[in-house]
VOTOR-727449 format. One line per 3 residues: number of its first residue (from 0); their letters; for each residue z, x, y of N, C-alpha, C, CB. Coordinates in Angstrom, 3 decimals, m for minus. Glycine has a CB too. Example, Ala and Ser with C-alpha at 12.3 -4.5 7.8 and 13.67 -1.06 7.14 Angstrom:
<atoms>
0 = as = 7.800 13.190 m5.690 7.800 12.300 m4.500 7.800 13.200 m3.300 9.046 11.308 m4.473  7.080 12.850 m2.250 7.140 13.670 m1.060 7.870 12.900 0.030 5.725 14.084 m0.598
</atoms>
This chain:
<atoms>
0 = xxx = 29.556 30.828 m40.062 29.036 31.817 m39.043 27.559 31.810 m38.766 29.376 33.175 m39.466  27.138 31.606 m37.567 25.900 31.742 m37.101 25.098 33.123 m37.447 26.033 31.540 m35.717  23.841 33.211 m37.892 23.320 34.722 m38.002 23.421 35.349 m36.729 21.809 34.861 m38.473
3 = xxx = 23.777 36.837 m36.725 23.583 37.518 m35.513 22.395 37.684 m34.955 24.012 38.591 m35.579  21.378 37.821 m35.988 20.046 37.948 m35.586 19.176 36.594 m35.880 19.465 39.183 m36.313  18.594 36.120 m34.743 17.794 34.969 m34.964 16.457 35.334 m34.204 18.525 33.591 m34.434
6 = xxx = 15.479 35.021 m35.043 13.976 35.268 m34.700 13.809 36.626 m33.963 13.377 34.062 m33.739  14.448 37.660 m34.660 14.409 39.074 m33.960 15.048 39.329 m32.723 13.127 39.451 m33.699  16.097 38.316 m32.385 16.868 38.510 m31.024 18.195 38.516 m31.469 16.644 37.365 m29.863
9 = xxx = 18.926 39.363 m30.673 20.306 39.565 m30.930 21.325 39.176 m29.798 20.465 40.952 m31.257  22.537 38.450 m29.877 23.304 38.191 m28.892 24.289 39.327 m28.624 23.900 36.984 m29.133  24.578 39.831 m27.483 25.400 40.825 m27.276 26.387 40.448 m26.075 24.592 42.050 m27.055
12 = xxx = 27.533 40.843 m26.407 28.653 40.540 m25.222 29.078 41.787 m24.566 30.037 39.827 m25.793  28.900 41.755 m23.271 29.392 43.022 m22.548 30.516 42.823 m21.654 28.319 43.632 m21.733  31.622 43.364 m21.968 32.806 43.204 m21.290 32.788 44.226 m20.079 34.005 43.404 m22.263
15 = xxx = 32.735 43.569 m18.805 32.530 44.510 m17.712 33.510 44.393 m16.546 31.169 44.345 m17.199  32.977 44.777 m15.494 33.912 45.153 m14.443 33.971 46.312 m13.758 34.971 45.077 m14.835  33.046 47.274 m14.222 32.869 48.717 m13.870 31.440 49.048 m13.297 33.128 49.591 m15.147
18 = xxx = 31.362 50.152 m12.885 29.987 50.711 m12.322 29.040 50.785 m13.665 30.180 52.375 m11.525  29.684 51.305 m14.640 28.878 51.409 m15.959 28.563 50.068 m16.581 29.659 52.243 m17.020  29.197 49.064 m16.348 28.820 47.730 m16.840 27.559 47.334 m16.168 29.925 46.676 m16.590
21 = xxx = 27.688 47.606 m14.741 26.771 46.823 m13.853 25.249 47.619 m14.204 27.325 46.922 m12.039  25.322 49.108 m14.692 24.118 49.718 m15.015 23.715 49.232 m16.348 24.216 51.187 m14.961  24.713 48.908 m17.393 24.242 48.322 m18.708 23.836 47.066 m18.515 25.223 48.304 m19.765
24 = xxx = 24.160 46.196 m17.529 23.762 44.685 m17.493 22.098 44.865 m17.186 24.708 43.693 m16.130  21.824 45.732 m16.293 20.381 45.959 m15.760 19.561 46.362 m17.004 20.295 47.172 m14.554  20.150 47.331 m17.873 19.413 47.747 m18.900 19.087 46.893 m20.167 19.990 48.794 m19.245
27 = xxx = 20.268 46.052 m20.327 20.207 45.199 m21.344 19.392 43.802 m21.040 21.593 44.977 m21.731  19.314 43.524 m19.661 18.473 42.388 m19.486 17.049 42.638 m19.614 18.707 41.817 m18.252  16.591 44.045 m19.624 15.154 44.265 m19.844 14.999 44.887 m21.273 14.527 45.231 m18.696
30 = xxx = 15.979 44.749 m22.277 15.718 45.358 m23.342 15.275 44.246 m24.282 16.834 46.173 m23.765  14.189 44.521 m25.036 13.438 43.444 m25.866 14.566 43.307 m27.124 11.679 44.002 m26.426  14.398 41.973 m27.300 15.335 41.372 m28.336 16.768 41.290 m28.263 15.168 41.980 m29.420
33 = xxx = 17.113 41.488 m26.904 18.610 41.362 m26.497 19.019 40.136 m25.718 19.005 42.536 m25.647  19.833 39.433 m26.199 20.233 38.241 m25.319 21.726 38.692 m24.949 20.141 36.640 m26.163  21.970 39.158 m23.800 23.172 39.594 m23.432 23.948 38.628 m22.407 22.968 40.915 m22.903
36 = xxx = 25.294 38.672 m22.479 26.088 37.738 m21.563 27.253 38.696 m20.875 26.795 36.388 m22.492  27.326 38.851 m19.837 28.411 39.642 m19.217 29.907 38.860 m18.839 27.761 40.214 m17.885  30.881 39.389 m19.579 32.161 38.763 m19.291 32.973 39.606 m18.222 32.980 38.613 m20.629
39 = xxx = 33.555 38.634 m17.323 34.400 39.214 m16.222 35.513 38.639 m16.243 33.917 39.130 m14.925  36.768 39.452 m15.691 37.937 38.896 m15.871 38.272 37.778 m14.939 38.839 39.855 m15.824  37.565 37.724 m13.663 37.577 36.721 m12.497 38.436 37.323 m11.697 37.996 35.248 m12.774
42 = xxx = 38.967 38.373 m11.613 40.035 38.793 m10.784 39.348 39.113 m9.310 40.806 40.108 m11.476  38.000 39.509 m9.149 37.331 39.545 m8.011 36.547 38.591 m7.442 36.731 40.380 m8.061  36.723 38.022 m6.065 36.229 36.943 m5.616 34.794 36.950 m5.510 36.794 36.671 m4.515
45 = xxx = 34.104 38.297 m5.136 32.603 38.364 m5.022 32.427 39.460 m5.863 31.951 38.557 m3.552  31.964 39.315 m7.156 31.712 40.515 m8.022 30.019 40.719 m7.686 32.146 40.183 m9.849  29.671 41.834 m7.974 28.265 42.263 m7.618 27.197 41.429 m8.587 28.112 43.973 m7.842
48 = xxx = 26.045 41.003 m7.802 25.300 39.945 m8.614 24.767 40.733 m9.839 24.038 39.196 m7.743  24.575 39.949 m10.894 24.075 40.499 m12.346 22.758 39.781 m12.689 25.220 40.185 m13.617  22.049 40.576 m13.501 20.972 39.992 m14.026 21.153 39.222 m15.193 20.100 40.864 m14.239
51 = xxx = 22.361 39.380 m15.720 22.742 38.634 m17.046 23.343 37.289 m16.676 23.833 39.485 m17.962  23.599 36.355 m17.610 24.565 35.145 m17.476 25.876 35.805 m17.557 24.399 33.953 m18.651  26.757 35.111 m16.692 28.029 35.760 m16.534 29.225 34.795 m16.934 28.167 36.243 m15.059
54 = xxx = 30.057 35.216 m17.702 31.195 34.425 m17.963 32.402 34.630 m17.380 31.426 34.435 m19.119  33.164 34.049 m16.761 34.324 34.621 m16.025 35.654 33.921 m16.404 34.091 34.498 m14.485  36.631 34.761 m16.660 37.921 34.458 m17.073 38.269 34.767 m18.512 38.138 33.120 m16.823
57 = xxx = 39.550 34.596 m18.877 40.083 35.214 m20.168 39.354 34.382 m21.388 41.846 35.089 m20.245  39.848 34.975 m22.643 39.372 34.168 m23.814 40.442 33.545 m24.665 38.548 35.013 m24.694  41.684 33.710 m24.066 42.858 33.294 m24.820 43.586 34.225 m25.869 42.468 32.156 m25.496
60 = xxx = 43.347 35.404 m25.542 43.876 36.490 m26.545 42.818 36.929 m27.414 45.041 35.982 m27.451  43.466 37.854 m28.488 42.319 38.348 m29.260 41.864 37.212 m30.085 42.662 39.589 m30.142  42.671 36.146 m30.596 42.119 35.058 m31.449 41.215 34.334 m30.859 43.029 34.191 m31.913
63 = xxx = 41.362 34.159 m29.569 40.428 33.291 m28.724 39.143 34.130 m28.600 41.067 32.910 m27.206  39.224 35.427 m28.503 38.083 36.016 m28.277 37.237 36.069 m29.702 38.389 37.382 m27.634  37.803 36.364 m30.722 37.252 36.293 m32.113 36.502 35.026 m32.378 38.360 36.415 m33.136
66 = xxx = 37.089 33.822 m31.826 36.582 32.551 m32.176 35.196 32.484 m31.360 37.662 31.341 m31.809  35.277 32.991 m30.080 34.108 33.146 m29.275 32.858 33.952 m29.638 34.530 33.632 m28.186  33.431 35.090 m30.199 32.318 35.970 m30.960 31.520 35.061 m32.178 33.144 37.398 m31.732
69 = xxx = 32.465 34.484 m32.895 32.070 33.870 m34.194 30.828 32.495 m33.628 33.761 33.195 m35.112  31.568 31.807 m32.802 30.811 30.507 m32.305 29.558 30.914 m31.728 31.613 29.657 m31.205  29.465 31.918 m30.799 28.306 32.218 m30.234 27.442 33.214 m30.836 28.547 32.541 m29.067
72 = xxx = 27.786 33.372 m32.033 26.944 34.390 m33.020 26.795 35.789 m32.312 25.321 33.779 m33.365  27.783 36.418 m31.689 27.511 37.731 m31.280 27.474 38.644 m32.296 28.371 38.153 m30.383  26.409 39.619 m31.913 25.966 40.471 m32.994 26.785 41.888 m32.609 24.188 40.606 m33.042
75 = xxx = 26.890 42.208 m31.241 27.518 43.432 m30.838 28.374 43.184 m29.644 26.501 44.497 m30.552  29.439 43.942 m29.495 30.279 43.910 m28.458 30.356 45.273 m27.601 31.555 43.527 m29.001  30.100 45.352 m26.304 30.213 46.596 m25.634 31.307 46.399 m24.708 28.937 47.042 m24.948
78 = xxx = 32.259 47.179 m24.845 33.478 47.133 m23.858 33.416 48.241 m22.757 34.872 47.326 m24.677  32.966 47.709 m21.420 32.713 48.624 m20.372 33.650 48.276 m19.293 31.276 48.600 m19.913  34.749 48.104 m19.776 35.920 47.643 m18.895 36.606 48.784 m18.246 36.974 46.856 m19.709
81 = xxx = 37.447 48.595 m17.274 38.153 49.863 m16.732 39.026 50.343 m17.673 38.928 49.661 m15.469  39.242 51.739 m17.538 40.110 52.414 m18.568 41.625 51.954 m18.456 40.016 54.012 m18.385  41.892 51.100 m17.471 43.288 50.554 m17.448 43.316 49.120 m17.855 43.918 50.687 m16.057
84 = xxx = 42.217 48.579 m18.126 42.274 47.257 m18.717 42.481 47.163 m20.189 41.092 46.580 m18.415  43.987 47.615 m20.394 44.358 47.698 m21.748 44.450 46.426 m22.512 45.560 48.339 m21.824  44.571 45.269 m21.912 44.762 44.077 m22.631 43.596 43.729 m23.261 45.210 43.030 m21.849
87 = xxx = 42.466 43.474 m22.278 41.345 43.060 m22.847 40.529 43.913 m23.901 40.613 42.781 m21.845  40.859 45.506 m23.673 40.365 46.294 m24.600 41.243 46.236 m26.058 40.310 47.667 m23.952  42.328 46.100 m25.946 43.078 46.039 m27.152 42.798 44.696 m27.852 44.574 46.228 m26.862
90 = xxx = 42.403 43.593 m27.216 42.089 42.383 m27.852 40.715 42.363 m28.466 42.227 41.309 m26.916  39.688 43.326 m27.647 38.488 43.451 m28.274 38.600 43.953 m29.605 37.659 44.224 m27.551  39.423 45.103 m29.656 39.485 45.837 m31.075 39.935 44.967 m32.376 40.552 47.050 m30.954
93 = xxx = 40.938 43.964 m31.833 41.482 42.995 m32.927 40.478 42.055 m33.144 42.812 42.244 m32.566  39.953 41.531 m32.182 38.702 40.325 m32.428 37.578 40.922 m33.158 38.001 39.687 m30.948  37.033 42.056 m32.757 35.976 42.438 m33.366 36.271 42.805 m34.856 35.418 43.478 m32.616
96 = xxx = 37.374 43.264 m35.136 37.786 43.518 m36.716 37.823 42.265 m37.205 39.227 44.257 m37.043  38.539 41.086 m36.603 38.716 39.906 m37.547 37.360 39.289 m37.571 39.873 38.819 m37.074  36.397 39.357 m36.483 35.185 38.661 m36.701 34.054 39.700 m37.338 34.717 38.012 m35.288
99 = xxx = 34.487 40.834 m37.797 33.396 41.883 m38.434 32.284 42.267 m37.542 32.689 41.292 m39.713  32.506 42.312 m36.437 31.356 42.631 m35.477 31.617 44.055 m34.779 31.228 41.428 m34.306  30.471 44.802 m34.871 30.506 46.203 m34.310 30.815 46.226 m32.845 29.171 46.915 m34.531
102 = xxx = 31.915 47.088 m32.523 32.258 47.283 m30.952 32.270 48.729 m30.646 33.737 46.661 m30.513  31.462 48.766 m29.455 31.349 50.280 m28.822 31.942 50.137 m27.605 29.838 50.918 m28.608  32.631 51.349 m27.082 33.434 51.437 m25.724 32.878 52.385 m25.011 34.905 51.747 m25.812
105 = xxx = 32.482 52.248 m23.801 32.067 53.127 m22.811 33.101 53.842 m22.167 31.355 52.486 m21.894  33.727 55.017 m22.539 34.740 55.404 m21.933 34.544 56.711 m21.082 35.691 55.487 m22.864  34.897 56.606 m19.852 34.466 57.709 m18.787 35.614 58.775 m19.226 34.545 57.157 m16.939
108 = xxx = 35.151 59.940 m19.244 35.806 61.187 m19.266 37.031 61.145 m18.199 34.742 62.340 m18.948  38.253 61.441 m18.442 39.264 61.518 m17.535 39.140 62.532 m16.500 40.396 61.688 m18.181  39.631 62.362 m15.413 39.863 63.719 m14.358 40.661 64.594 m14.898 40.528 63.453 m12.955
111 = xxx = 40.525 65.886 m14.760 41.198 67.163 m15.024 41.626 67.973 m13.788 40.305 68.000 m15.840  42.938 68.352 m13.789 43.414 69.036 m12.538 42.872 70.346 m12.618 44.964 69.089 m12.364  42.569 70.753 m11.153 42.165 72.194 m10.863 43.217 72.863 m10.355 41.054 72.353 m9.931
114 = xxx = 43.108 74.221 m10.098 44.094 75.110 m9.521 44.384 74.520 m8.195 43.612 76.599 m9.422  43.258 73.906 m7.571 43.512 73.456 m6.049 44.284 72.119 m5.802 42.117 73.275 m5.322  44.313 71.359 m7.155 45.118 70.133 m6.972 46.705 70.169 m7.075 44.646 69.198 m7.964
117 = xxx = 47.280 69.238 m6.278 48.632 69.183 m6.378 49.086 67.689 m6.906 49.225 69.569 m4.987  49.097 67.588 m8.091 49.349 66.252 m9.017 50.630 66.238 m9.517 48.418 66.118 m10.267  51.202 65.102 m9.447 52.403 64.768 m10.204 52.166 63.500 m11.032 53.611 64.579 m9.254
120 = xxx = 52.040 63.801 m12.467 51.381 62.634 m13.241 52.730 61.831 m13.772 50.279 63.218 m14.621  52.244 60.421 m14.027 53.214 59.502 m14.369 52.728 58.653 m15.474 53.604 58.717 m13.225  53.513 58.072 m16.354 53.163 57.148 m17.356 52.712 55.804 m16.907 54.235 56.995 m18.200
123 = xxx = 53.454 55.302 m15.716 53.257 53.938 m15.304 53.209 53.825 m13.956 54.215 53.082 m15.773  52.814 52.798 m13.084 52.854 52.687 m11.754 54.262 52.607 m11.386 52.076 51.583 m11.287  55.217 51.901 m12.019 56.522 51.919 m11.483 57.054 53.189 m11.505 57.373 51.061 m12.128
126 = xxx = 56.889 53.966 m12.613 57.366 55.340 m12.629 56.742 56.196 m11.396 56.980 55.995 m14.042  55.640 56.277 m11.095 54.973 56.850 m9.929 55.540 56.321 m8.701 53.519 56.600 m9.946  55.887 55.122 m8.427 56.404 54.463 m7.182 57.954 54.984 m7.178 56.240 52.684 m7.228
129 = xxx = 58.633 54.997 m8.065 59.895 55.288 m8.129 60.096 56.745 m7.802 60.393 54.913 m9.380  58.980 57.698 m7.943 59.199 58.991 m7.735 58.776 59.422 m6.391 58.591 59.714 m8.718  58.395 58.412 m5.574 57.951 58.627 m4.038 59.117 59.321 m3.276 57.593 57.133 m3.251
132 = xxx = 58.792 60.148 m2.405 59.861 60.699 m1.619 60.648 59.846 m0.963 59.442 61.522 m0.744  61.998 60.347 m0.624 63.039 59.663 0.080 62.692 59.446 1.502 64.295 60.396 m0.020  62.219 60.629 2.024 61.942 60.515 3.541 60.671 59.545 3.715 61.626 62.071 4.237
135 = xxx = 60.410 58.466 4.633 59.518 57.713 4.852 58.278 58.442 5.083 59.877 56.931 5.775  57.166 58.106 4.500 55.916 58.745 4.760 54.844 57.807 4.683 55.672 59.834 3.866  53.595 58.074 4.986 52.315 57.481 4.875 51.641 57.499 3.581 51.504 58.055 5.759
138 = xxx = 51.486 56.679 2.908 51.017 56.574 1.492 49.632 55.852 1.401 52.089 55.786 0.624  48.697 56.498 0.648 47.563 55.663 0.493 47.381 55.390 m0.974 46.329 56.289 1.106  47.423 54.037 m1.180 47.436 53.407 m2.397 46.005 52.840 m2.931 48.423 52.337 m2.270
141 = xxx = 45.555 53.503 m4.227 44.190 53.117 m4.585 44.639 52.513 m5.905 43.000 54.368 m4.656  45.754 51.623 m6.201 46.201 51.013 m7.297 45.720 49.686 m7.404 47.524 51.048 m7.346  45.159 49.092 m6.377 44.870 47.538 m6.418 45.909 46.829 m6.059 44.486 47.003 m7.695
144 = xxx = 45.606 45.463 m5.997 46.546 44.424 m5.575 47.552 44.227 m6.550 45.899 43.160 m5.309  47.221 44.548 m7.899 48.324 44.232 m8.828 49.564 45.259 m8.672 47.753 44.268 m10.328  49.372 46.269 m7.910 50.488 47.193 m7.914 51.425 47.010 m6.644 49.931 48.645 m7.979
147 = xxx = 51.083 45.930 m5.854 51.698 45.811 m4.525 53.284 45.183 m4.886 50.678 44.725 m3.461  53.405 44.607 m5.858 54.946 44.134 m6.149 55.772 45.492 m6.428 55.069 43.021 m7.610  55.126 46.229 m7.089 55.898 47.811 m7.173 56.101 48.489 m5.924 55.041 48.916 m8.015
150 = xxx = 55.121 48.297 m4.966 55.251 48.997 m3.726 56.228 48.398 m2.981 54.058 49.070 m2.981  56.660 47.047 m3.107 57.655 46.490 m2.477 58.895 46.927 m2.671 57.648 45.370 m2.671  58.988 47.573 m3.715 60.474 47.984 m3.998 60.730 49.307 m3.293 60.794 48.154 m5.624
153 = xxx = 59.648 49.938 m2.492 60.033 51.119 m1.770 59.398 50.962 m0.255 59.487 52.483 m2.581  59.954 49.922 0.398 59.384 49.374 1.476 59.628 50.305 2.796 59.936 47.968 1.607  60.306 51.428 2.409 60.565 52.400 3.686 59.352 53.349 3.971 61.913 53.385 3.427
156 = xxx = 58.254 52.919 3.445 57.149 53.737 3.462 55.992 52.996 4.227 56.775 54.120 2.029  55.176 53.445 4.811 54.072 52.799 5.395 52.761 52.950 4.339 53.807 53.475 6.888  52.066 51.822 3.786 51.170 51.873 2.795 49.815 51.420 3.446 51.636 51.024 1.605
159 = xxx = 48.772 52.445 3.038 47.414 52.124 3.437 46.827 51.922 2.016 46.646 53.313 4.383  46.642 50.501 1.678 46.129 50.057 0.551 44.684 49.513 0.622 46.995 49.128 0.084  43.966 50.174 m0.204 42.674 49.804 m0.463 42.394 48.877 m1.536 42.000 50.861 m0.669
162 = xxx = 41.778 47.663 m1.385 41.473 46.608 m2.360 40.112 46.186 m2.256 42.339 45.445 m2.209  39.717 45.431 m3.299 38.256 44.981 m3.273 38.169 43.704 m2.253 37.721 44.549 m4.875  38.958 42.804 m2.523 39.040 41.618 m1.779 40.125 41.662 m0.641 39.305 40.506 m2.723
165 = xxx = 39.687 41.080 0.516 40.807 41.114 1.595 41.935 40.316 1.326 40.336 40.679 2.897  43.202 40.919 1.867 44.386 40.174 1.817 45.258 40.317 2.681 44.958 40.295 0.844  46.336 39.386 2.817 47.169 39.552 3.747 48.195 40.472 3.429 47.616 38.439 4.100
168 = xxx = 49.021 41.504 4.103 50.119 41.953 3.674 51.326 41.242 3.097 50.418 42.525 4.513  51.832 41.374 2.084 53.011 40.539 1.690 54.270 40.573 2.564 53.418 40.935 0.359  55.141 39.824 2.699 56.198 39.742 3.650 57.114 41.203 3.396 57.100 38.241 3.383
171 = xxx = 57.179 41.709 2.124 57.972 42.858 1.864 57.308 44.106 2.442 58.204 43.003 0.384  55.912 44.124 2.772 55.380 45.255 3.437 54.380 44.825 4.506 54.749 46.186 2.445  55.045 44.181 5.346 54.449 43.483 6.567 53.607 44.407 7.459 55.585 42.875 7.442
174 = xxx = 54.187 45.591 7.579 53.384 46.590 8.332 52.197 47.460 7.802 54.261 47.455 8.761  51.808 46.921 6.318 50.960 47.837 5.662 49.487 47.724 6.220 51.020 47.581 4.144  48.836 48.743 6.030 47.334 48.675 6.398 46.446 48.310 5.058 46.830 50.197 7.046
177 = xxx = 45.901 47.091 5.511 44.899 46.899 4.180 43.497 47.186 4.506 44.902 45.358 3.572  42.861 47.820 3.685 41.308 48.174 3.674 40.646 47.595 2.610 41.007 49.647 3.582  39.883 46.667 2.985 39.029 45.926 2.000 37.829 46.558 1.782 38.736 44.582 2.391
180 = xxx = 37.381 47.213 0.602 36.147 47.954 0.529 35.867 48.083 m1.017 36.259 49.405 1.297  34.551 48.206 m1.362 34.153 48.294 m2.690 33.441 49.620 m2.884 33.294 47.120 m3.068  33.940 50.467 m3.891 33.313 51.548 m4.164 31.776 51.358 m4.622 34.107 52.189 m5.110
183 = xxx = 31.121 52.671 m4.926 31.641 54.013 m4.817 31.823 54.542 m3.538 30.871 54.865 m5.465  32.873 55.506 m3.314 33.296 56.003 m2.171 32.758 57.521 m2.047 34.803 55.855 m2.120  32.569 57.861 m0.752 32.157 59.263 m0.417 33.231 60.145 0.066 31.121 59.257 0.602
186 = xxx = 33.331 61.337 m0.402 34.540 62.241 m0.010 34.544 62.541 1.265 34.621 63.488 m0.686  33.349 62.673 1.917 33.480 62.772 3.501 34.204 61.645 4.135 32.087 62.818 4.186  33.917 60.473 3.608 34.532 59.296 4.330 35.975 58.930 4.046 33.752 58.117 4.034
189 = xxx = 36.474 59.473 2.663 37.571 59.357 2.276 38.597 60.501 3.083 37.435 59.420 0.821  37.794 61.629 3.315 38.548 62.667 3.885 39.018 62.333 5.352 37.724 63.925 3.847  37.863 61.563 6.082 38.061 61.083 7.270 38.939 60.099 7.427 37.062 60.754 7.729
192 = xxx = 39.092 59.155 6.372 40.005 57.955 6.288 41.356 58.502 6.278 39.759 57.039 5.010  41.693 59.459 5.307 42.938 60.168 5.307 43.471 60.690 6.484 42.871 61.142 4.512  42.579 61.283 7.216 43.048 62.020 8.553 43.122 60.909 9.821 41.864 63.327 8.961
195 = xxx = 42.417 59.920 9.637 42.748 58.845 10.459 44.021 58.102 10.613 41.988 58.055 10.188  44.482 57.928 9.104 45.685 57.282 8.935 46.947 58.248 8.631 45.476 56.303 7.852  46.685 59.507 8.798 47.832 60.527 8.619 48.410 60.300 7.379 48.930 60.461 9.682
198 = xxx = 47.556 60.202 6.414 48.037 60.136 4.762 48.953 61.458 4.393 46.527 60.162 3.617  49.990 61.016 3.850 50.836 62.206 3.350 50.788 62.362 1.898 52.303 62.068 3.741  50.476 61.182 1.073 50.470 61.427 m0.316 49.711 60.078 m0.689 52.022 61.683 m1.017
201 = xxx = 48.893 60.274 m1.994 47.884 59.462 m2.509 48.395 58.949 m3.849 46.555 60.219 m2.621  48.482 57.590 m4.078 48.784 56.961 m5.400 47.521 56.655 m6.084 49.623 55.677 m5.263  47.139 56.885 m7.294 45.945 56.579 m7.934 45.876 56.707 m9.487 44.979 57.391 m7.356
204 = xxx = 45.104 55.881 m10.123 45.101 55.984 m11.550 44.026 56.936 m11.952 44.911 54.635 m12.206  44.219 57.609 m13.144 43.158 58.356 m13.569 41.995 57.745 m14.195 43.608 59.210 m14.356  41.161 57.092 m13.193 40.279 56.013 m13.719 38.914 56.973 m14.321 39.845 54.770 m12.341
207 = xxx = 38.763 58.187 m13.889 37.619 58.980 m14.401 36.468 58.474 m13.795 37.462 58.955 m15.889  35.497 59.349 m14.094 34.053 59.054 m13.758 33.771 59.574 m12.305 33.737 57.438 m13.869  32.706 59.121 m11.470 32.455 59.626 m10.372 32.617 58.644 m9.121 31.229 60.156 m10.521
210 = xxx = 32.664 57.229 m9.475 32.539 56.314 m8.324 33.910 56.342 m7.725 32.065 54.817 m8.722  35.152 56.624 m8.318 36.264 56.620 m7.667 36.977 58.048 m7.218 37.052 55.867 m8.467  36.024 59.084 m7.545 36.688 60.431 m7.608 36.902 60.984 m6.214 35.836 61.443 m8.442
213 = xxx = 36.173 60.349 m5.097 36.165 60.776 m3.673 37.465 61.105 m3.240 35.623 59.760 m2.774  38.462 60.044 m3.478 39.716 60.133 m2.961 40.686 61.642 m3.650 40.393 58.571 m3.348  40.250 61.740 m4.609 40.860 62.992 m5.427 40.336 64.211 m4.644 40.337 63.074 m7.129
216 = xxx = 39.028 64.315 m4.377 38.412 65.412 m3.683 39.136 65.576 m2.248 36.819 65.138 m3.544  39.089 64.333 m1.600 39.607 64.291 m0.154 41.016 64.855 m0.392 39.609 62.704 0.591  41.995 64.467 m1.225 43.110 64.922 m1.152 43.414 66.308 m1.527 43.739 64.174 m1.728
219 = xxx = 42.378 66.999 m2.214 42.253 68.286 m2.486 41.977 68.937 m1.379 41.399 68.541 m3.398  40.873 68.689 m0.560 40.577 69.264 0.815 41.676 69.464 1.635 39.699 68.459 1.556  42.380 68.254 1.845 43.504 68.230 2.732 44.858 68.773 2.349 43.686 66.971 3.068
222 = xxx = 45.025 69.156 1.120 46.172 69.673 0.450 47.349 68.405 0.430 46.688 71.099 1.282  46.705 67.118 0.095 47.736 66.095 0.120 47.932 66.119 m1.515 47.241 64.515 0.887  49.257 65.649 m1.568 49.817 65.465 m3.085 49.269 64.216 m3.679 51.473 65.358 m3.159
225 = xxx = 49.090 64.125 m4.948 48.625 62.972 m5.641 49.536 62.526 m6.788 47.278 63.237 m6.148  50.106 61.361 m6.645 50.724 60.850 m7.812 49.697 59.992 m8.888 51.894 59.937 m7.280  49.449 60.531 m9.828 48.312 60.033 m10.736 48.969 59.497 m11.975 47.235 61.207 m11.126
228 = xxx = 48.516 58.269 m12.257 49.056 57.551 m13.377 48.185 57.732 m14.562 49.220 56.105 m13.065  48.624 58.082 m15.615 47.788 58.600 m16.824 47.416 57.090 m17.477 48.776 59.765 m18.006  46.264 57.248 m18.244 45.802 56.085 m18.926 46.647 55.589 m19.887 44.629 56.287 m19.500
231 = xxx = 46.657 54.290 m20.031 47.295 53.698 m21.259 46.684 53.815 m22.679 47.413 52.334 m21.022  47.714 53.853 m23.629 47.321 54.236 m24.993 46.424 52.748 m25.489 48.877 54.660 m26.041  45.392 52.904 m26.166 44.743 51.636 m26.907 44.347 52.121 m28.166 43.449 50.957 m26.171
234 = xxx = 44.263 51.244 m29.048 44.066 51.446 m30.395 42.675 52.020 m30.661 44.286 50.189 m31.114  42.637 52.977 m31.661 41.482 53.988 m31.964 40.111 53.210 m31.889 41.661 54.690 m33.508  39.040 53.429 m31.458 37.975 52.571 m31.522 36.639 53.604 m31.352 38.138 51.370 m30.343
237 = xxx = 35.458 53.162 m31.435 34.439 53.941 m31.517 33.969 54.018 m29.934 33.391 53.379 m32.587  33.885 55.323 m29.468 33.365 55.457 m27.978 32.396 56.268 m27.598 34.267 55.822 m27.168  31.676 55.852 m26.572 30.578 56.885 m26.173 30.926 57.066 m24.709 28.926 56.357 m26.413
240 = xxx = 30.317 58.212 m24.054 30.630 58.691 m22.798 29.784 58.299 m21.842 30.712 59.969 m22.766  28.577 57.647 m22.059 27.618 57.254 m20.998 26.945 55.971 m21.256 26.585 58.284 m20.818  26.271 55.513 m20.271 25.519 54.338 m20.378 24.299 54.593 m21.420 25.022 53.914 m18.929
243 = xxx = 23.692 55.743 m21.276 22.478 56.137 m22.129 22.978 56.175 m23.572 21.830 57.608 m21.691  23.994 56.664 m23.758 24.531 56.689 m25.243 24.918 55.430 m25.758 25.724 57.558 m25.409  25.380 54.463 m24.954 25.779 53.254 m25.306 24.345 52.366 m25.647 26.723 52.673 m24.103
246 = xxx = 23.347 52.585 m25.007 22.071 51.924 m25.290 21.453 52.504 m26.364 21.171 51.932 m24.200  21.577 53.771 m26.678 21.212 54.186 m27.977 21.905 53.534 m29.215 21.423 55.562 m28.016  23.137 53.506 m28.985 24.064 52.735 m30.070 23.713 51.462 m30.182 25.534 52.703 m29.780
249 = xxx = 23.271 50.546 m29.069 23.019 49.285 m29.203 21.446 49.205 m30.122 23.058 48.623 m27.638  20.788 50.155 m29.672 19.272 49.969 m30.160 19.364 50.373 m31.705 18.079 51.036 m29.255  20.139 51.326 m32.062 20.310 51.727 m33.571 20.835 50.460 m34.272 21.401 53.032 m33.799
252 = xxx = 21.911 49.790 m33.788 22.528 48.643 m34.439 21.662 47.317 m34.447 23.845 48.377 m33.748  20.799 47.146 m33.348 19.744 46.330 m33.287 18.602 46.478 m34.527 19.177 46.589 m31.947  18.357 47.578 m34.587 17.354 47.951 m35.677 17.939 47.774 m37.089 16.886 49.455 m35.510
255 = xxx = 19.068 48.323 m37.186 19.596 48.028 m38.587 19.805 46.573 m38.774 20.939 48.760 m38.871  20.362 45.833 m37.960 20.396 44.321 m38.220 19.189 43.749 m38.464 20.939 43.584 m37.161  18.117 43.973 m37.625 16.712 43.374 m37.923 16.201 43.876 m39.101 15.692 43.637 m36.865
258 = xxx = 16.239 45.275 m39.678 15.750 45.619 m40.908 16.368 44.611 m42.016 16.082 47.119 m41.171  17.705 44.410 m41.884 18.384 43.793 m42.855 18.252 42.287 m42.806 19.712 44.201 m42.790  17.559 41.757 m41.653 17.508 40.348 m41.642 18.912 39.565 m41.665 16.697 39.962 m42.801
261 = x = 19.755 40.149 m40.973 21.070 39.346 m40.786 21.043 38.128 m40.056 22.039 40.111 m40.128
</atoms>
């Protein structure tokens, strides 16, 4: 295995795709002694520009990721992926354990229900869609393009589907309204959007954080019911709640490795 520290520089792998990862990339690019690479799943056609070198696509499972970490002499891994990116997060836990490389996860606090919210929580997207009303209604989906197959099982509803990249409504939902937009979103704008489209119900994941919370606030303002999907269970790992905490963790590990001359 190549040494993790070379001439007082350390290679870091940042698993990204979130606003936290975008902020971390900026800080890592300016951090003395750090050579970081941003890894993206490649599902978004036009990801935001990054000051870091970008690697796009999968690694070939946990084993492939472990091989990459070793071959690239990665000293630290930061998982700043979406809370619902269970596969890559689980693979990162296994790969870092195999390669004996420290891993930190930037985990947004989940949203918590207030007395003014009308939530029905579900374990999966399929469960949330199956629980939709029998009577046709207008539903705002913030579940992304991967959930469209599930929505097609309930074609009696009219869906307003917000996605990052433009797409054509599938044959099973030919009358769906597609809104291509990238967050963060504003609560006033989402309130106006729900009124414009006469939204009766919101489908969303409990992503946590501020960037995607506007739809939850807008639903609360308008008294709209929310079907909220709970986060997937992922193996226990060390977590921090903020970008600043992640940077403190990175600096502490860099200092330790440098002192040891690893």
